[in-house]
C-alpha positions as CSV (number, residue, x, y, z in Angstrom):
1,X,0.0,0.0,0.0
2,X,2.9,2.3,0.7
3,X,4.2,1.9,-2.8
4,X,0.8,2.4,-4.4
5,X,0.4,5.7,-2.4
6,X,3.9,6.8,-3.4
7,X,3.3,6.3,-7.1
8,X,-0.2,7.8,-6.9
9,X,1.2,10.9,-5.2
10,X,4.0,11.1,-7.7
11,X,1.7,10.9,-10.6
12,X,-0.7,13.5,-9.1
13,X,2.2,15.8,-8.5
14,X,3.6,15.4,-12.0
15,X,0.2,16.2,-13.5
16,X,-0.3,19.2,-11.3
17,X,3.3,20.6,-11.8
18,X,4.1,19.2,-15.3
19,X,7.6,18.4,-13.9
20,X,8.5,15.7,-11.5
21,X,11.2,16.7,-9.0
22,X,13.4,13.7,-8.6
23,X,16.1,12.8,-6.1
24,X,18.2,9.7,-6.2
25,X,16.4,8.1,-3.3
26,X,13.0,8.8,-4.7
27,X,14.0,7.5,-8.1
28,X,15.0,4.2,-6.6
29,X,11.8,4.0,-4.4
30,X,9.6,4.4,-7.5
31,X,11.6,1.8,-9.4
32,X,11.3,-0.7,-6.5
33,X,7.5,-0.3,-6.3
34,X,5.4,-3.2,-7.8
35,X,4.1,-0.7,-10.4
36,X,7.7,0.4,-11.2
37,X,10.4,-1.9,-12.5
38,X,9.1,-5.0,-14.3
39,X,12.0,-7.0,-12.9
40,X,10.8,-6.4,-9.3
41,X,7.2,-7.4,-10.2
42,X,8.5,-10.6,-11.8
43,X,10.6,-11.4,-8.7
44,X,7.5,-10.9,-6.4
45,X,5.5,-13.3,-8.6
46,X,8.3,-15.9,-8.4
47,X,8.0,-15.8,-4.6
48,X,4.3,-16.5,-4.8
49,X,4.9,-19.3,-7.3
50,X,7.4,-21.2,-5.1
51,X,5.2,-20.7,-2.0
52,X,2.5,-22.8,-3.8
53,X,5.1,-25.6,-4.2
54,X,5.5,-25.7,-0.4
55,X,1.8,-26.3,-0.1
56,X,2.1,-29.1,-2.7
57,X,5.0,-30.7,-0.9
58,X,3.2,-30.5,2.5
59,X,0.2,-32.3,1.0
60,X,2.2,-35.5,1.2
61,X,1.8,-35.5,5.0
62,X,-1.9,-34.9,5.0
63,X,-4.6,-37.5,4.5
64,X,-6.0,-38.1,1.1
65,X,-9.8,-38.5,1.4
66,X,-12.2,-39.4,-1.3
67,X,-15.9,-40.3,-1.5
68,X,-17.7,-42.1,-4.2
69,X,-21.3,-43.2,-5.0
70,X,-22.1,-45.8,-7.6
71,X,-25.3,-47.5,-8.8
72,X,-24.9,-49.8,-11.7
73,X,-27.0,-52.5,-13.5
74,X,-25.0,-55.2,-15.1
75,X,-24.8,-58.7,-16.5
76,X,-21.9,-61.1,-16.1
77,X,-20.7,-64.0,-18.3
78,X,-19.4,-66.6,-15.7
79,X,-17.5,-68.5,-18.4
80,X,-15.3,-65.5,-18.9
81,X,-14.1,-66.1,-15.3
82,X,-13.5,-69.9,-16.0
83,X,-16.7,-70.9,-14.3
84,X,-18.4,-73.7,-16.2
85,X,-20.2,-75.8,-13.5
86,X,-22.4,-78.6,-14.6
87,X,-24.5,-80.7,-12.2
88,X,-26.4,-83.7,-13.3
89,X,-30.0,-82.7,-13.7
90,X,-29.2,-79.0,-13.3
91,X,-27.7,-76.6,-15.8
92,X,-26.0,-73.5,-14.3
93,X,-26.6,-70.6,-16.6
94,X,-23.5,-69.0,-18.1
95,X,-25.1,-65.5,-18.1
96,X,-25.9,-64.0,-14.7
97,X,-28.1,-60.9,-14.4
98,X,-29.2,-58.3,-15.0
99,X,-28.6,-57.3,-11.4
100,X,-28.1,-54.0,-9.6
101,X,-25.1,-53.0,-7.4
102,X,-25.2,-49.9,-5.2
103,X,-22.1,-48.7,-3.4
104,X,-21.5,-45.5,-1.4
105,X,-18.1,-45.3,0.2
106,X,-15.4,-43.0,1.7
107,X,-11.8,-43.9,1.4
108,X,-8.8,-42.4,3.2
109,X,-5.0,-42.9,2.9
110,X,-2.4,-41.4,5.2
111,X,1.4,-41.5,4.9
112,X,2.9,-42.7,8.1
113,X,6.6,-42.5,7.3
114,X,8.2,-41.5,4.0
115,X,11.7,-39.9,4.6
116,X,11.9,-38.9,0.9
117,X,8.8,-36.8,1.2
118,X,10.2,-35.1,4.3
119,X,13.3,-34.1,2.4
120,X,11.2,-32.8,-0.5
121,X,9.2,-30.7,1.8
122,X,12.4,-29.2,3.4
123,X,13.7,-28.6,-0.1
124,X,10.6,-26.7,-1.1
125,X,10.9,-24.4,2.0
126,X,14.5,-23.8,1.2
127,X,13.5,-22.9,-2.3
128,X,11.2,-20.2,-0.9
129,X,14.1,-18.7,1.1
130,X,16.4,-18.9,-2.0
131,X,13.8,-17.2,-4.2
132,X,13.3,-14.4,-1.6
133,X,17.1,-13.9,-1.6
134,X,17.0,-13.8,-5.4
135,X,14.3,-11.2,-5.1
136,X,16.5,-9.1,-2.8
137,X,19.3,-9.5,-5.4
138,X,17.0,-8.2,-8.1
139,X,16.0,-5.2,-5.9
140,X,19.7,-4.4,-5.4
141,X,20.4,-4.8,-9.1
142,X,17.5,-2.5,-10.0
143,X,18.6,0.0,-7.3
144,X,22.1,-0.1,-8.8
145,X,20.8,0.3,-12.3
146,X,18.6,3.2,-11.4
147,X,21.4,4.9,-9.4
148,X,23.8,4.6,-12.3
149,X,21.2,6.0,-14.6
150,X,20.6,8.9,-12.2
151,X,24.3,9.6,-11.9
152,X,24.5,9.7,-15.7
153,X,21.7,12.2,-15.7
154,X,23.5,14.4,-13.1
155,X,26.7,14.2,-15.2
156,X,24.7,15.2,-18.3
157,X,23.1,18.0,-16.3
158,X,26.5,19.3,-15.1
159,X,27.9,19.0,-18.6
160,X,24.9,21.1,-19.9
161,X,25.5,23.8,-17.2
162,X,29.2,23.8,-18.1
163,X,28.5,24.3,-21.8
164,X,26.0,27.1,-21.1
165,X,28.7,28.8,-19.0
166,X,31.2,28.3,-21.9
167,X,28.7,29.9,-24.3
168,X,28.3,32.9,-21.9
169,X,32.1,33.2,-21.5
170,X,32.6,33.0,-25.3
171,X,29.9,35.6,-25.9
172,X,31.6,37.9,-23.3
173,X,35.0,37.4,-25.0
174,X,33.5,38.1,-28.4
175,X,32.1,41.4,-27.1
176,X,35.5,42.2,-25.6
177,X,37.2,41.5,-29.0
178,X,34.7,43.7,-30.8
179,X,35.4,46.5,-28.3
180,X,39.1,46.1,-28.6
181,X,38.8,46.3,-32.4
182,X,36.6,49.4,-32.2
183,X,39.2,51.0,-29.8
184,X,41.9,50.2,-32.3
185,X,43.8,47.8,-30.0
186,X,42.4,44.7,-31.6
187,X,42.2,43.1,-35.1
188,X,39.5,41.5,-37.2
189,X,41.1,38.1,-36.9
190,X,40.7,38.2,-33.1
191,X,36.9,38.9,-33.6
192,X,36.7,36.0,-36.0
193,X,38.6,33.8,-33.6
194,X,36.1,34.7,-30.9
195,X,33.2,34.0,-33.2
196,X,34.5,30.6,-34.1
197,X,34.9,29.8,-30.4
198,X,31.4,30.9,-29.7
199,X,30.0,28.7,-32.5
200,X,31.9,25.7,-31.2
201,X,30.6,26.2,-27.7
202,X,27.0,26.5,-29.0
203,X,27.5,23.3,-30.9
204,X,28.8,21.6,-27.8
205,X,25.7,22.9,-25.9
206,X,23.3,21.4,-28.4
207,X,25.1,18.1,-28.0
208,X,24.9,18.4,-24.2
209,X,21.2,19.1,-24.4
210,X,20.7,16.0,-26.5
211,X,22.8,13.9,-24.1
212,X,20.8,15.1,-21.2
213,X,17.5,14.1,-22.9
214,X,18.9,10.6,-23.7
215,X,20.1,10.1,-20.1
216,X,16.7,11.2,-18.8
217,X,15.0,8.6,-21.1
218,X,17.3,5.9,-19.9
219,X,16.4,6.8,-16.3
220,X,12.7,6.8,-16.9
221,X,13.0,3.4,-18.6
222,X,14.9,2.0,-15.7
223,X,12.3,3.3,-13.3
224,X,9.4,1.9,-15.3
225,X,7.8,5.3,-15.8
226,X,6.2,6.9,-18.8
227,X,8.9,8.1,-21.2
228,X,7.0,11.3,-21.7
229,X,7.2,12.3,-18.0
230,X,9.3,15.5,-17.6
231,X,11.7,15.3,-14.6
232,X,13.9,17.7,-12.8
233,X,16.9,16.5,-10.8
234,X,17.1,17.8,-7.2
235,X,20.5,16.4,-6.6
236,X,23.9,17.6,-7.9
237,X,27.2,16.0,-8.5
238,X,29.0,16.7,-5.3
239,X,31.9,15.3,-3.3
240,X,30.9,13.6,-0.1
241,X,33.9,12.1,1.7
242,X,33.3,8.5,2.9
243,X,35.4,6.3,5.1
244,X,36.1,3.3,3.0
245,X,37.5,1.3,6.0
246,X,39.8,-1.7,5.9
247,X,39.7,-4.4,3.3
248,X,38.9,-7.0,6.0
249,X,36.0,-5.1,7.3
250,X,34.6,-4.5,3.8
251,X,34.9,-8.2,3.0
252,X,33.3,-9.3,6.2
253,X,30.4,-6.9,5.6
254,X,30.0,-8.2,2.0
255,X,29.9,-11.8,3.2
256,X,27.2,-11.0,5.6
257,X,25.1,-8.7,3.5
258,X,25.3,-9.7,-0.2
259,X,22.0,-11.2,-1.3
260,X,23.8,-13.2,-4.0
261,X,25.7,-15.1,-1.4
262,X,22.6,-15.8,0.7
263,X,20.7,-17.0,-2.4
264,X,23.6,-19.2,-3.5
265,X,23.9,-20.7,0.0
266,X,20.2,-21.6,-0.2
267,X,20.6,-23.1,-3.6
268,X,23.4,-25.3,-2.3
269,X,21.1,-26.4,0.6
270,X,18.3,-27.2,-1.9
271,X,20.7,-29.4,-3.9
272,X,21.8,-31.2,-0.7
273,X,18.2,-31.8,0.4
274,X,17.3,-33.1,-3.1
275,X,20.2,-35.5,-3.0
276,X,19.0,-36.7,0.4
277,X,15.5,-37.1,-0.9
278,X,16.8,-39.4,-3.8
279,X,18.9,-41.4,-1.3
280,X,15.9,-41.8,0.9
281,X,13.9,-43.5,-1.9
282,X,15.8,-46.7,-0.9
283,X,14.1,-46.7,2.5
284,X,10.8,-48.4,3.2
285,X,7.7,-46.2,3.4
286,X,4.7,-46.9,5.5
287,X,1.1,-45.7,4.9
288,X,-2.3,-46.4,6.4
289,X,-5.5,-46.9,4.5
290,X,-9.2,-47.4,5.2
291,X,-12.6,-47.3,3.7
292,X,-16.2,-47.3,4.9
293,X,-19.4,-47.4,3.1
294,X,-22.6,-49.3,2.3
295,X,-23.2,-51.7,-0.5
296,X,-26.1,-53.8,-1.8
297,X,-28.5,-54.3,-4.7
298,X,-30.1,-51.0,-3.9
299,X,-30.2,-48.1,-1.4
300,X,-33.0,-49.8,0.6
301,X,-31.1,-53.0,1.3
302,X,-27.5,-51.7,1.4
303,X,-25.4,-52.8,4.5
304,X,-22.3,-51.3,5.9
305,X,-18.9,-52.6,4.9
306,X,-15.4,-51.4,5.7
307,X,-11.7,-52.2,5.3
308,X,-8.6,-50.8,7.0
309,X,-4.9,-51.6,7.4
310,X,-1.3,-50.6,7.1
311,X,1.0,-51.2,4.1
312,X,4.7,-51.0,3.8
313,X,6.6,-50.6,0.6
314,X,10.2,-51.8,0.3
315,X,12.1,-50.8,-2.9
316,X,13.9,-53.8,-4.3
317,X,14.9,-53.1,-7.9
318,X,13.7,-50.6,-10.4
319,X,16.1,-51.1,-13.3
320,X,18.7,-48.7,-12.0
321,X,16.6,-45.5,-12.2
322,X,17.1,-44.6,-8.5
323,X,20.9,-45.0,-8.9
324,X,20.9,-42.8,-12.0
325,X,18.8,-40.1,-10.2
326,X,21.1,-40.3,-7.2
327,X,24.2,-39.8,-9.4
328,X,22.4,-36.9,-11.1
329,X,21.4,-35.1,-7.9
330,X,25.0,-35.6,-6.5
331,X,26.4,-33.9,-9.6
332,X,23.9,-31.0,-9.1
333,X,25.1,-30.7,-5.5
334,X,28.7,-30.5,-6.6
335,X,27.8,-27.9,-9.3
336,X,26.2,-25.7,-6.6
337,X,29.2,-26.0,-4.4
338,X,31.4,-24.9,-7.3
339,X,29.1,-21.9,-7.9
340,X,29.3,-21.0,-4.2
341,X,33.0,-20.8,-4.4
342,X,32.8,-18.8,-7.6
343,X,30.3,-16.4,-6.0
344,X,32.5,-15.8,-3.0
345,X,35.5,-15.1,-5.2
346,X,33.4,-12.7,-7.3
347,X,32.2,-10.9,-4.2
348,X,35.8,-10.5,-3.0
349,X,36.9,-9.2,-6.4
350,X,34.0,-6.7,-6.4
351,X,35.0,-5.3,-3.0
352,X,38.7,-5.0,-3.8
353,X,38.0,-3.2,-7.1
354,X,35.5,-0.9,-5.4
355,X,37.9,0.1,-2.7
356,X,40.7,0.8,-5.2
357,X,38.3,2.8,-7.4
358,X,37.0,5.0,-4.5
359,X,40.5,5.8,-3.4
360,X,41.6,6.6,-6.9
361,X,38.5,8.6,-7.6
362,X,39.0,10.7,-4.5
363,X,42.4,11.7,-5.6
364,X,41.0,12.5,-9.1
365,X,38.5,14.9,-7.5
366,X,41.2,16.7,-5.5
367,X,43.4,17.0,-8.6
368,X,40.5,18.2,-10.8
369,X,39.5,20.8,-8.2
370,X,43.1,22.2,-8.1
371,X,43.3,22.2,-11.9
372,X,40.0,24.1,-12.2
373,X,41.2,26.7,-9.8
374,X,44.4,27.2,-11.8
375,X,42.5,27.4,-15.1
376,X,40.1,30.0,-13.8
377,X,43.1,32.0,-12.5
378,X,44.9,31.7,-15.9
379,X,41.8,32.9,-17.8
380,X,41.3,35.8,-15.5
381,X,44.9,36.9,-16.0
382,X,44.7,36.5,-19.7
383,X,41.6,38.6,-19.9
384,X,43.2,41.4,-17.9
385,X,46.3,41.2,-20.2
386,X,44.1,41.3,-23.3
387,X,42.0,44.2,-22.0
388,X,45.3,46.0,-21.1
389,X,46.6,45.5,-24.6
390,X,49.7,43.6,-23.6
391,X,48.5,40.3,-25.0
392,X,46.5,39.1,-28.0
393,X,43.3,36.9,-28.1
394,X,45.3,33.7,-28.7
395,X,46.4,33.8,-25.1
396,X,42.7,34.2,-24.0
397,X,41.5,31.5,-26.3
398,X,44.2,29.1,-25.0
399,X,43.2,29.8,-21.5
400,X,39.6,29.4,-22.3
401,X,40.3,26.0,-23.9
402,X,42.2,24.9,-20.8
403,X,39.3,26.1,-18.6
404,X,36.8,24.0,-20.7
405,X,39.0,21.0,-20.2
406,X,39.4,21.6,-16.5
407,X,35.6,21.8,-16.1
408,X,35.2,18.6,-18.0
409,X,37.8,17.0,-15.8
410,X,36.0,18.0,-12.7
411,X,32.7,16.6,-13.9
412,X,34.3,13.4,-14.9
413,X,36.1,13.2,-11.5
414,X,32.9,13.8,-9.5
415,X,31.0,11.3,-11.6
416,X,33.7,8.7,-11.2
417,X,33.8,9.3,-7.5
418,X,30.1,9.0,-7.0
419,X,30.1,5.9,-9.2
420,X,32.9,4.4,-7.1
421,X,30.8,5.1,-3.9
422,X,27.9,3.2,-5.6
423,X,30.2,0.4,-6.6
424,X,31.4,0.0,-3.0
425,X,27.9,0.1,-1.6
426,X,26.8,-2.6,-4.2
427,X,29.9,-4.7,-3.5
428,X,29.3,-4.7,0.2
429,X,25.5,-5.2,0.0
430,X,24.8,-1.8,1.6
431,X,23.2,0.1,-1.3
432,X,20.3,1.2,1.0
433,X,22.9,3.0,3.2
434,X,24.3,4.7,0.1
435,X,20.8,6.0,-0.8
436,X,20.2,7.4,2.6
437,X,23.5,9.3,2.8
């Protein structure tokens, strides 16, 4: 109900305001709603499906009760049963009937002991736990996908703002070149050079606008929203220092929190239980049965009859099918054990790469910030020299180019840093903590 209210409120706000303000946390919440990402909806349906299999497996321990009512009229050829009785002076007819048989009866059968069914029931419950862990994995993957798409939108937004600033700067430098030419301290080539720079910056701004639209569409698709929905990003690419911690602590957290490890552990347990179920098919099984009802040539003369007892089945030989299934289930168990080792190694690799990335990205942010400051200072000095007539426009254009590159470097560094933070959160299974930071 919370998700339905969230989406309804979001849709109502979007209709009223024509633009949906969107933060990273809100984008992920919308995607995780049942009406959001299709992958989440399919994961929820998978849980419901395996829960029905638990009920099916539990039915093996409950009584099987049936009722039947029959009323039939028939004739019987006794000779078809080998009955050809002849008595001197009396001839026994070969055709008996027609006669009526009425039978109303209730039958019941109850499993008393079947170790194979017990293992199958345990396996079905473990399957539910594995499917829920898989659903958690899907939610984390959707959260990661949406977060990456959102960060790409923030990068596109920052790039667009930078290109707009570049256009404003180029326009101001063009006006300066025109003033210098009018004052006689500038030349026509300097005006042309400034016009070329302005045209290039405008072209870059058009490309940035298109990239921003494409990034927004990718985000809307990841969230499961209408692609026509206009959105406005309330977050910005910023630098938020985080304590990465030690490698041992990060690995321990990943081993405890990663949904993939939990799901794989459950799948290995399922394979082990299935193997035990096949092995248990060699054991005897015991069941009880009984029936009670009335039978006669009609309802008016039917009399009660009943039968009950206990039966035990002991497997002796089935042509080797049980041995083949046992070997197959053992192979499946070994495969799951191999996958468990592989998953653990992959988790460790993810954590190590994420820690290296976040440390490197933090250094990149610091370097980019320093480079941007120097580039801004260089441009300011070049403008003053140009306005004072002690330098030409080439020096200004060169400084402007280095400022553009420094701004791009800062955007790339901030994007990489935030992406590294997301990678670390995903690697350690704490993406919800990342969203709440």
